[in-house]
C-alpha positions in Angstrom: -0.3 -35.4 -30.3 3.3 -36.3 -30.3 3.9 -33.5 -28.2 2.1 -30.9 -25.8 2.4 -27.1 -26.1 3.8 -25.4 -23.3 3.3 -21.7 -23.0 5.5 -19.8 -20.4 5.0 -16.2 -19.3 7.9 -15.0 -21.1 7.1 -16.9 -24.4 3.6 -15.0 -24.4 5.2 -11.7 -23.9 7.6 -12.5 -26.8 4.9 -13.1 -29.1 3.0 -10.3 -28.2 6.2 -8.2 -28.7 6.7 -10.0 -32.0 3.0 -9.2 -33.2 3.2 -5.5 -31.7 6.2 -5.2 -34.7 4.3 -6.6 -37.2 1.3 -4.3 -36.3 3.5 -1.4 -36.1 5.4 -2.3 -39.5 1.9 -2.3 -41.2 0.9 0.8 -39.8 4.0 2.6 -40.6 3.5 1.4 -44.3 0.8 3.3 -44.7 1.7 6.7 -43.2 4.2 8.9 -44.9 5.7 10.4 -41.6 6.6 7.2 -40.8 7.5 5.6 -44.1 10.4 8.6 -44.9 12.4 8.0 -42.0 12.3 4.1 -42.3 13.4 4.8 -46.0 16.5 6.5 -44.6 17.3 3.7 -42.2 17.4 0.9 -45.0 19.4 3.4 -47.1 22.4 2.9 -44.7 24.8 0.0 -45.3 25.7 -0.6 -41.6 21.9 -0.1 -40.3 20.7 -2.9 -43.0 23.9 -5.2 -42.0 23.3 -4.8 -38.1 19.5 -5.5 -39.0 20.4 -8.6 -40.6 22.6 -9.9 -37.7 19.7 -8.8 -35.4 17.3 -10.9 -37.1 19.4 -14.0 -37.0 19.5 -13.5 -33.1 16.0 -13.0 -32.9 15.4 -16.4 -34.8 17.4 -18.2 -32.5 15.4 -16.3 -29.4 12.1 -17.3 -31.0 13.0 -20.9 -31.7 14.0 -21.1 -28.3 10.6 -19.6 -27.3 8.5 -22.4 -28.7 8.5 -24.8 -25.8 6.5 -28.1 -25.6 6.8 -31.6 -23.9 7.4 -34.8 -25.9 4.7 -37.9 -25.7 6.4 -40.8 -23.7 5.8 -44.3 -25.3 2.3 -45.8 -24.7 2.7 -48.5 -21.7 -0.8 -49.4 -21.6 -1.9 -46.5 -18.8 -5.1 -44.6 -19.7 -4.3 -41.2 -21.6 -1.7 -39.6 -23.1 1.9 -39.1 -21.0 4.2 -36.5 -21.6 7.6 -36.0 -20.2 8.5 -34.2 -17.3 11.1 -31.9 -18.9 10.1 -28.9 -21.5 12.3 -28.9 -24.7 12.0 -26.2 -27.6 12.6 -26.0 -31.0 16.0 -25.1 -30.7 16.8 -28.0 -28.4 15.3 -30.3 -31.2 17.3 -28.6 -34.1 20.5 -28.8 -31.9 20.0 -32.2 -30.4 23.5 -33.6 -31.6 25.3 -30.9 -29.6 22.9 -31.3 -26.9 23.4 -34.8 -26.7 27.4 -34.9 -27.3 28.6 -34.8 -23.7 32.2 -35.4 -22.9 33.7 -36.4 -19.5 34.7 -32.9 -18.5 36.8 -30.1 -20.0 37.9 -30.1 -23.9 39.3 -27.2 -25.9 37.9 -25.8 -29.2 38.4 -28.4 -32.0 40.1 -30.7 -29.8 40.7 -34.1 -30.1 41.7 -35.2 -26.9 40.8 -34.0 -23.5 41.9 -31.0 -21.8 43.5 -33.0 -18.7 45.5 -36.0 -18.2 44.2 -38.9 -16.8 45.4 -42.6 -15.7 45.0 -45.1 -18.3 45.7 -48.6 -18.0 47.3 -50.4 -20.7 46.6 -54.1 -22.0 49.8 -55.2 -20.4 48.6 -54.0 -17.1 50.9 -50.7 -17.0 49.4 -47.4 -15.9 50.2 -44.1 -18.0 49.3 -40.8 -17.7 48.0 -39.3 -21.1 45.2 -37.2 -22.8 42.4 -39.6 -23.8 40.6 -39.3 -26.8 37.3 -37.3 -26.6 34.2 -39.7 -26.8 32.7 -37.4 -29.7 35.1 -34.7 -30.6 36.5 -35.6 -34.2 35.8 -39.3 -33.2 34.9 -39.7 -37.1 39.0 -39.7 -37.7 40.8 -42.4 -37.5 44.0 -40.4 -37.0 43.7 -37.5 -34.7 46.7 -35.9 -36.8 44.4 -35.2 -39.6 42.1 -32.9 -37.7 43.5 -29.7 -39.1 43.1 -31.0 -42.8 39.7 -32.2 -42.0 38.6 -28.8 -40.4 40.3 -26.7 -43.3 38.3 -29.0 -45.9 34.9 -28.4 -43.7 35.6 -24.8 -43.6 36.2 -24.5 -47.5 33.3 -26.7 -48.2 30.9 -24.4 -45.8 32.3 -21.4 -47.9 31.4 -22.9 -51.0 27.9 -23.9 -49.8 27.3 -20.2 -48.5 28.6 -18.7 -52.0 26.0 -21.1 -53.7 23.1 -20.2 -51.9 23.6 -16.7 -51.9 24.3 -16.6 -55.7 21.0 -18.6 -55.9 19.3 -15.6 -53.8 20.9 -13.0 -55.7 19.5 -14.1 -59.0 16.4 -14.7 -57.9 16.2 -11.1 -56.4 17.5 -9.7 -59.9 14.8 -11.7 -61.6 11.9 -10.8 -59.4 12.7 -7.4 -59.1 11.7 -6.6 -62.7 12.6 -3.1 -64.4 13.5 -1.4 -67.9 17.2 -2.5 -67.6 18.4 -6.0 -68.4 19.3 -8.5 -66.0 23.0 -8.4 -66.6 22.8 -4.4 -66.2 20.6 -5.0 -62.8 22.9 -7.5 -61.3 25.8 -5.6 -62.2 24.4 -2.2 -60.4 23.6 -4.6 -57.3 27.3 -5.7 -57.3 28.8 -2.3 -57.6 26.3 -0.9 -54.8 24.6 1.2 -57.3 21.3 0.8 -55.8 19.3 2.9 -53.5 18.9 0.5 -51.2 22.4 -1.3 -50.1 21.6 -4.4 -51.4 25.3 -5.1 -51.7 25.9 -4.8 -48.1 22.8 -6.8 -46.9 23.8 -9.7 -49.6 27.5 -9.5 -48.1 26.0 -9.6 -44.6 23.5 -12.4 -45.4 26.4 -14.4 -46.8 28.3 -14.0 -43.9 25.2 -15.4 -41.8 25.0 -18.4 -44.2 28.6 -19.3 -44.0 28.1 -19.6 -40.3 25.1 -21.6 -40.5 26.9 -23.7 -42.9 30.1 -24.0 -40.5 28.4 -25.1 -37.7 26.3 -27.8 -39.7 29.8 -29.1 -41.2 31.8 -28.5 -37.8 29.6 -28.5 -35.0 28.4 -32.2 -35.6 31.9 -33.4 -35.6 33.8 -31.2 -33.0 33.4 -29.0 -30.2 33.8 -25.8 -31.5 33.8 -23.7 -28.5 35.3 -26.6 -26.5 33.4 -28.1 -23.6 32.8 -27.2 -20.0 33.4 -28.8 -16.4 30.6 -31.2 -17.1 31.6 -32.0 -20.7 28.6 -30.0 -22.0 28.8 -28.5 -25.5 29.8 -24.7 -24.7 28.5 -23.6 -28.1 25.2 -25.2 -27.4 25.2 -23.1 -23.9 25.9 -20.1 -26.0 22.9 -20.8 -28.5 20.8 -21.1 -25.6 21.9 -17.9 -23.8 20.7 -15.9 -26.6 17.4 -16.0 -25.6 17.9 -15.1 -22.2 19.9 -12.2 -23.0 17.1 -11.2 -25.5 14.5 -11.1 -22.7 16.5 -9.2 -20.3 17.0 -6.8 -22.9 13.7 -6.3 -24.4 11.2 -6.9 -21.7 13.0 -4.7 -19.1 13.3 -1.9 -21.8 9.3 -2.2 -22.2 8.8 -2.1 -18.2 11.1 0.9 -18.2 9.9 2.9 -21.1 6.4 3.8 -19.8 7.5 5.0 -16.4 10.3 7.2 -18.1 8.3 8.7 -20.5 5.2 9.5 -18.7 7.2 10.9 -15.8 9.8 12.5 -17.5 7.6 14.7 -19.9 4.9 15.2 -17.3 7.7 16.8 -15.1 9.1 19.2 -17.4 5.8 20.2 -19.1 3.9 21.0 -16.2 6.6 21.7 -13.6 5.3 23.2 -10.4 4.1 20.4 -7.7 4.0 17.6 -10.4 7.6 18.1 -11.0 8.2 18.1 -7.2 6.3 14.9 -7.0 8.0 13.2 -9.6 11.3 14.2 -8.7 10.9 13.2 -5.2 9.3 9.8 -6.4 12.4 9.1 -8.5 15.1 10.6 -6.2 13.8 8.2 -3.4 14.0 5.1 -5.5 17.6 6.1 -6.9 18.9 6.6 -3.3 18.2 2.5 -2.5 20.8 0.6 -3.9 19.4 -1.2 -7.0 21.4 -4.7 -6.2 19.9 -4.6 -2.6 16.5 -4.3 -3.7 16.8 -6.7 -6.6 18.0 -8.8 -3.9 15.4 -8.9 -1.8 12.7 -9.0 -4.5 14.4 -12.4 -5.8 14.8 -13.8 -2.2 11.1 -12.9 -1.6 10.3 -14.8 -4.8 12.4 -17.7 -4.0 10.4 -18.1 -0.4 7.1 -17.8 -2.3 7.9 -20.4 -4.8 9.3 -22.7 -2.0 6.0 -22.2 -0.1 3.8 -22.7 -3.2 5.4 -25.7 -5.2 2.1 -26.7 -6.6 1.8 -23.5 -8.6 4.9 -24.4 -10.7 4.8 -28.0 -12.3 8.0 -27.9 -13.9 11.8 -26.7 -13.8 11.3 -24.5 -16.6 8.1 -22.9 -15.2 10.0 -22.1 -12.0 13.0 -20.7 -14.0 10.7 -18.4 -16.4 9.1 -17.2 -13.5 12.5 -16.0 -12.0 13.5 -14.5 -15.2 10.2 -12.7 -15.6 10.3 -11.2 -11.9 13.6 -10.1 -12.7 13.0 -8.1 -15.6 10.5 -6.5 -13.9 12.3 -5.6 -10.9 15.3 -4.2 -13.3 12.6 -2.4 -15.1 11.1 -0.8 -12.1 14.8 0.3 -10.6 16.0 1.3 -14.1 13.7 4.0 -15.3 15.0 6.9 -13.0 18.0 7.9 -15.2 16.0 8.2 -18.2 13.2 10.1 -16.5 16.0 12.9 -15.6 17.3 13.2 -19.5 13.5 13.6 -20.5 12.7 16.3 -18.0 15.8 18.1 -18.7 15.1 18.3 -22.4 11.0 18.8 -22.0 12.1 22.2 -19.6 14.0 23.2 -22.7 11.5 22.1 -25.7 8.2 23.6 -23.8 9.9 27.4 -24.2 10.3 27.0 -28.1 8.1 28.9 -30.3 5.8 25.9 -31.6 4.9 24.6 -28.1 3.8 28.6 -27.1 1.9 28.7 -30.3 0.2 25.4 -29.7 -0.6 27.0 -26.2 -2.0 30.2 -27.6 -4.1 27.9 -30.0 -5.9 26.0 -27.6 -4.3 22.4 -28.3 -5.0 20.3 -25.3 -1.8 19.1 -23.0 -2.1 15.5 -24.1 -2.2 16.3 -27.7 1.3 18.8 -27.3 3.1 16.3 -25.1 2.1 13.3 -27.6 2.4 15.4 -31.0 5.0 17.8 -30.5 6.9 16.8 -27.2 7.3 13.1 -27.8 8.7 12.9 -31.1 11.7 15.4 -30.3 12.7 13.7 -27.5 12.8 10.2 -29.2 16.5 10.3 -29.9 17.1 10.7 -26.5 14.8 7.5 -25.5 16.6 5.6 -28.4 20.2 6.3 -27.4 19.4 5.7 -23.7 17.3 2.3 -24.5 20.2 1.2 -26.3 22.9 2.1 -23.5 20.3 0.3 -21.2 20.1 -2.7 -23.4 23.6 -3.5 -23.3 23.9 -2.5 -19.8 21.1 -5.0 -19.1 22.9 -7.8 -20.6 25.7 -7.1 -18.5 23.9 -6.4 -15.5 22.3 -9.9 -15.7 26.2 -11.2 -15.3 26.9 -8.8 -12.2 23.5 -10.4 -10.6 24.2 -13.9 -11.2 27.6 -13.4 -9.8 26.1 -12.5 -6.6 23.4 -15.1 -6.6 20.3 -13.1 -7.3 20.3 -13.2 -11.2 18.6 -15.9 -13.4 17.9 -19.2 -11.9 21.0 -21.6 -12.1 18.9 -24.0 -14.6 18.7 -21.4 -17.1 21.6 -21.1 -19.4 22.7 -17.5 -19.9 25.7 -15.4 -20.7 26.1 -14.1 -17.0 25.8 -17.8 -16.0 28.7 -18.9 -18.3 30.7 -15.6 -17.2 30.3 -16.5 -13.5 31.3 -20.2 -14.0 34.1 -19.1 -16.0 35.2 -16.9 -13.2 36.8 -20.0 -11.7 38.1 -21.5 -14.7 40.2 -18.6 -15.4 42.0 -19.3 -12.3 43.3 -23.1 -13.4 46.3 -23.7 -14.9 46.2 -24.0 -17.7 43.6 -21.5 -18.3 40.4 -22.7 -19.3 39.2 -19.5 -21.5 36.8 -20.6 -24.3 33.5 -20.3 -21.8 34.2 -16.8 -21.2 35.3 -16.1 -25.1 32.1 -18.1 -26.2 29.9 -15.8 -23.9 31.9 -12.4 -24.8 31.7 -13.3 -28.5 27.9 -13.6 -28.9 27.3 -10.9 -26.5 29.4 -8.5 -28.3 27.8 -9.2 -31.6 24.4 -8.6 -30.2 25.3 -5.3 -28.4 27.2 -3.6 -31.5 24.3 -4.9 -34.1 21.7 -3.2 -31.6 24.0 0.1 -31.3 24.7 0.2 -35.3 21.0 -0.1 -36.0 19.7 2.3 -32.9 22.2 4.9 -34.4 20.4 5.1 -38.0 17.3 4.7 -36.2 18.1 7.9 -33.9 19.4 9.9 -36.7 16.2 9.3 -39.0 13.7 10.0 -36.3 15.4 13.0 -34.8 13.3 16.0 -36.4 16.0 18.6 -36.1 18.8 16.0 -37.9 15.9 15.5 -40.8 15.7 19.2 -41.1 19.5 19.5 -41.6 
């Protein structure tokens, strides 16, 4: 085979998470009590637009989660030999960005380097000037034409996106057959007079298509987010950081939720000694400074990996193990706040009439907690999960700052922000690394908040009744 498939721990968990989402979707499609809330979600324009943006982020993360090692050229040795470096599908697709490395800093869409260098002229004289970039705008004979070239490529990208979007809309109208004519269905779609906000979905898809076309037309010729200190393309680093943000946000939440749901509902429902034990547990855990506990755990893992190098055959495996361990530690130390909220809400709900009626009818405790209490606290869970998702993405930046975050070889927004800390002190200031990390992080967190807000409104039984 031309490549050897490599399965990392976080890759396996991402595949399991995607499979679980597909199974849940099929299960929800067959049950009316689950289809009804999701219908409300897809009828909200902001929610559907946020879902499209989240799908784009997930697509980048999934492409970066298919890892393999390329086969080396045969040199007569017995058996196939593969490269030590682990690559992903995203690395293959973004190979032009990965291989176009400059000498040092360059600003976004720049044609020359950011700092002056001493250049020797043909007559032997030395001058200080900004040298031309090796790859950025190298296709231009005259750097002064860069602005016109960029505007032309942006306009061409917009035309490509509009053409593809028009084809998609026409195909959608043709496939959704009905009693109305093609022009009537197309007019209803453009006016937004459909039950599902297809106009908002189409507009968001158009923006995503424009971004893809612009990346294809611009990023292959320019450094659209500039380059960092060692000349790497900042836009490529930002794309590679998407997977790290998704892994930390989702896997840590999956670790945190079982503890918070189980202990929070049990403490509020049973009260008495069960409540005392659970309160003592999360109070004790909350009294330990989280950063110190995470630092001790990460340092212990580093000592273990240093003493057992044979268990990690490549750099990617070491970095992935540290990322997974960081998710576990963050999950174990982050469930206490949600547990308190669920305990308080359960204490209130257990006194309402339908819970008392279930007790009188002899319904088991497990069924009361899963059938009556859990659905009525899910709106709190969704709000807390989204806020924790945002906080965990930002916490990774703080942990990277103190040296106990993800591995330095792992691309992440936290490592980019940590590196930008020193760049911001330069004169002139190097701002684009921070701006790139902030832009992509802001887009992910905002889309997640908008989508979760619609899901919370749809699944809250009290809001549905109103």
